[in-house]
Kinemage of the C-alpha trace (Angstrom):
@kinemage 1
@onewidth
@group {chain A} dominant
@subgroup {mainchain}
@vectorlist {calphas} color= white
{ca met a 1} P -25.553 -72.454 -4.010
{ca val a 2} L -23.104 -71.424 -0.951
{ca lys a 3} L -19.600 -69.473 -2.214
{ca glu a 4} L -16.871 -71.360 -0.285
{ca gln a 5} L -14.989 -68.184 1.642
{ca lys a 6} L -10.812 -69.433 0.688
{ca ile a 7} L -8.509 -68.231 3.002
{ca glu a 8} L -5.428 -66.896 1.516
{ca phe a 9} L -2.825 -67.649 4.420
{ca ser a 10} L -3.494 -70.931 5.862
{ca arg a 11} L -1.017 -72.294 8.033
{ca leu a 12} L -3.121 -75.404 10.254
{ca gln a 13} L -1.471 -76.430 13.770
{ca ser a 14} L -2.984 -79.518 15.588
{ca ile a 15} L -3.350 -78.663 19.257
{ca glu a 16} L -2.481 -82.023 19.873
{ca glu a 17} L 1.257 -81.277 18.574
{ca ile a 18} L 1.892 -78.129 21.160
{ca gly a 19} L 1.824 -80.303 23.885
{ca arg a 20} L 2.972 -79.143 27.846
{ca asp a 21} L 6.140 -77.856 26.416
{ca gly a 22} L 4.864 -75.842 23.913
{ca val a 23} L 6.340 -75.621 20.128
{ca phe a 24} L 8.136 -73.174 18.324
{ca ile a 25} L 6.965 -72.030 15.030
{ca lys a 26} L 8.123 -69.784 12.068
{ca leu a 27} L 5.724 -69.388 9.469
{ca ser a 28} L 6.288 -67.447 5.580
{ca ala a 29} L 3.791 -66.191 3.556
{ca asp a 30} L 5.132 -67.059 -0.262
{ca gly a 31} L 4.129 -64.263 -3.158
{ca asp a 32} L 0.865 -65.954 -4.008
{ca glu a 33} L -0.516 -65.237 -0.495
{ca ser a 34} L 1.040 -62.138 0.262
{ca ala a 35} L -0.738 -60.871 -3.527
{ca ala a 36} L -3.893 -62.517 -2.306
{ca leu a 37} L -3.918 -60.631 1.154
{ca ala a 38} L -3.027 -57.570 -0.359
{ca glu a 39} L -5.795 -57.708 -2.410
{ca arg a 40} L -7.974 -58.783 0.613
{ca phe a 41} L -6.899 -55.689 2.676
{ca asp a 42} L -7.275 -53.733 -0.252
{ca val a 43} L -3.265 -52.549 -0.537
{ca met a 44} L -0.917 -51.758 -2.923
{ca ser a 45} L 1.341 -54.874 -1.509
{ca ile a 46} L 2.406 -57.080 1.002
{ca thr a 47} L 6.076 -58.505 1.031
{ca gly a 48} L 7.864 -60.303 3.559
{ca leu a 49} L 5.464 -61.678 5.419
{ca lys a 50} L 6.695 -63.956 8.295
{ca ala a 51} L 6.320 -64.543 11.984
{ca glu a 52} L 8.105 -66.705 14.950
{ca leu a 53} L 5.433 -67.852 17.394
{ca his a 54} L 5.304 -69.619 20.782
{ca leu a 55} L 2.263 -72.052 21.073
{ca arg a 56} L 2.079 -73.419 24.947
{ca ser a 57} L -1.548 -75.159 26.329
{ca glu a 58} L -2.497 -74.179 29.521
{ca arg a 59} L -5.128 -75.377 32.066
{ca gly a 60} L -4.538 -78.857 31.054
{ca gly a 61} L -5.226 -78.347 27.278
{ca asp a 62} L -8.465 -76.205 27.504
{ca ile a 63} L -6.952 -72.706 26.568
{ca ile a 64} L -4.056 -72.494 23.715
{ca ala a 65} L -1.895 -69.685 24.191
{ca val a 66} L 0.362 -67.822 21.343
{ca ser a 67} L 3.310 -65.084 21.575
{ca gly a 68} L 5.261 -63.811 18.988
{ca met a 69} L 6.626 -61.647 16.590
{ca leu a 70} L 5.222 -60.731 12.734
{ca glu a 71} L 6.730 -58.651 10.750
{ca ala a 72} L 5.819 -57.462 7.043
{ca leu a 73} L 6.724 -55.035 4.383
{ca val a 74} L 3.479 -52.621 3.131
{ca glu a 75} L 2.709 -50.779 0.400
{ca gln a 76} L -0.377 -48.565 0.491
{ca glu a 77} L -1.920 -45.370 -1.013
{ca cys a 78} L -1.283 -42.090 0.978
{ca val a 79} L -4.780 -40.739 1.730
{ca val a 80} L -3.837 -37.661 0.233
{ca ser a 81} L -1.690 -38.020 -2.545
{ca leu a 82} L -2.515 -41.554 -3.480
{ca asp a 83} L 1.395 -42.002 -4.029
{ca pro a 84} L 3.101 -45.364 -2.652
{ca val a 85} L 3.875 -45.121 1.155
{ca ser a 86} L 5.964 -48.157 2.377
{ca ser a 87} L 5.905 -49.284 5.866
{ca lys a 88} L 7.510 -52.282 7.992
{ca ile a 89} L 5.144 -53.710 10.211
{ca ser a 90} L 6.257 -55.474 13.331
{ca ser a 91} L 3.753 -56.224 15.438
{ca lys a 92} L 3.470 -58.237 18.731
{ca val a 93} L 1.212 -61.079 18.657
{ca glu a 94} L -0.835 -62.418 21.897
{ca glu a 95} L -3.560 -64.544 21.579
{ca arg a 96} L -5.245 -67.179 23.504
{ca phe a 97} L -7.729 -69.576 21.908
{ca ala a 98} L -10.418 -71.476 24.300
{ca arg a 99} L -11.409 -75.500 23.114
{ca asn a 100} L -14.791 -75.114 24.506
{ca ile a 101} L -17.449 -71.824 24.894
{ca glu a 102} L -17.756 -73.277 28.799
{ca ile a 103} L -13.685 -72.096 29.259
{ca ser a 104} L -14.650 -68.806 27.364
{ca asp a 105} L -17.410 -67.844 30.279
{ca asp a 106} L -15.693 -68.767 32.870
{ca ile a 107} L -12.552 -66.482 31.826
{ca phe a 108} L -14.582 -63.617 30.463
{ca val a 109} L -16.459 -63.504 33.628
{ca ser a 110} L -12.938 -63.361 35.485
{ca val a 111} L -11.500 -60.190 36.667
{ca asp a 112} L -7.675 -61.017 35.412
{ca glu a 113} L -6.994 -58.959 32.483
{ca ser a 114} L -4.324 -61.522 30.932
{ca glu a 115} L -7.170 -64.213 30.598
{ca val a 116} L -8.909 -62.843 27.905
{ca ile a 117} L -9.767 -64.946 25.169
{ca asp a 118} L -9.172 -64.466 21.714
{ca asp a 119} L -11.484 -66.760 19.775
{ca leu a 120} L -13.101 -70.231 20.335
{ca leu a 121} L -11.444 -73.332 18.839
{ca val a 122} L -13.620 -75.215 16.401
{ca gly a 123} L -12.158 -79.022 15.827
{ca asn a 124} L -8.542 -79.813 16.699
{ca glu a 125} L -6.727 -77.254 15.119
{ca ile a 126} L -5.033 -73.616 14.958
{ca asp a 127} L -5.263 -71.119 11.623
{ca leu a 128} L -2.061 -69.559 12.509
{ca gly a 129} L -2.172 -68.300 8.937
{ca glu a 130} L -5.435 -66.372 9.446
{ca met a 131} L -4.855 -65.491 13.051
{ca leu a 132} L -1.970 -64.058 11.637
{ca ala a 133} L -3.706 -62.538 8.679
{ca gln a 134} L -5.759 -60.646 11.055
{ca cys a 135} L -3.024 -59.312 13.309
{ca leu a 136} L -1.336 -57.999 10.033
{ca tyr a 137} L -4.423 -56.542 9.407
{ca leu a 138} L -4.791 -54.643 12.411
{ca ala a 139} L -1.416 -53.436 12.641
{ca leu a 140} L -2.062 -51.626 9.252
{ca asp a 141} L -2.175 -47.724 9.331
{ca pro a 142} L -5.504 -46.920 8.239
{ca tyr a 143} L -4.737 -43.278 7.057
{ca pro a 144} L -1.271 -43.870 5.643
{ca arg a 145} L 0.381 -39.926 4.582
{ca lys a 146} L 3.481 -39.861 2.434
{ca asp a 147} L 6.192 -38.081 4.173
{ca gly a 148} L 6.143 -34.027 3.796
{ca val a 149} L 2.478 -34.666 2.673
{ca met a 150} L 0.207 -32.599 4.288
{ca ile a 151} L -3.825 -31.577 3.529
{ca lys a 152} L -4.565 -27.814 2.843
{ca glu a 153} L -7.775 -26.775 4.555
{ca glu a 154} L -8.407 -22.804 4.194
{ca leu a 155} L -11.042 -21.514 5.652
{ca glu a 156} L -11.967 -17.989 4.546
{ca leu a 157} L -14.512 -16.014 6.604
{ca thr a 158} L -16.428 -13.129 5.256
{ca thr a 159} L -17.614 -10.166 7.548
{ca lys a 160} L -20.794 -11.671 5.856
{ca glu a 161} L -20.673 -15.026 7.162
{ca val a 162} L -19.470 -13.663 10.588
{ca arg a 163} L -22.725 -11.364 10.813
{ca ser a 164} L -24.856 -14.522 10.096
{ca asn a 165} L -23.255 -16.140 13.453
{ca pro a 166} L -26.620 -17.785 14.801
{ca phe a 167} L -25.300 -16.484 18.215
{ca ser a 168} L -25.401 -12.718 16.959
{ca val a 169} L -28.915 -12.444 17.918
{ca leu a 170} L -28.494 -13.412 21.702
{ca glu a 171} L -25.520 -10.990 21.609
{ca asn a 172} L -28.057 -8.057 20.558
{ca leu a 173} L -30.425 -9.494 23.174
{ca asn a 174} L -28.571 -9.010 25.663
{ca ala a 175} L -27.035 -6.077 25.215
{ca lys a 176} L -30.833 -4.719 24.942
{ca glu a 177} L -31.625 -6.319 28.180
{ca lys a 178} L -28.799 -4.087 30.056
{ca gln a 179} L -30.389 -0.555 28.976
């Protein structure tokens, strides 16, 4: 039996509704969706997840460009003290989707860096919620540290350890050759 993967924050947008001039969309996650994303990303909490996006068709509808801003409040564990660390995520969203593999391959070999395709579309919808979830995950601090907390590293060298340096043998050899 294949387990169906549940998408915690799904917001489907029909490509047909985008049109030539594009469309502006505001999205936000409710409490249950935010809690499910926090569990998925192994963080303490996510609140206030919202985004304002502009979607537009390019190249006759073969490419869908998504741009905008993503905001959220995230609470993670400090990597040193395990205390909660709160941070405000404010991240620019710039994603491009191709309707088929031929368009993606054509653009992939292009020299124009702004033509990078982030994903291929399957069907006639884009899941903007999942796209935003992935953007949020990439914006998370991989090593959150509470202000003022430092890692204490104490390095004690004894004279015995200094003498057992593997290169000290080479120094002695070099000294003997000079004599």
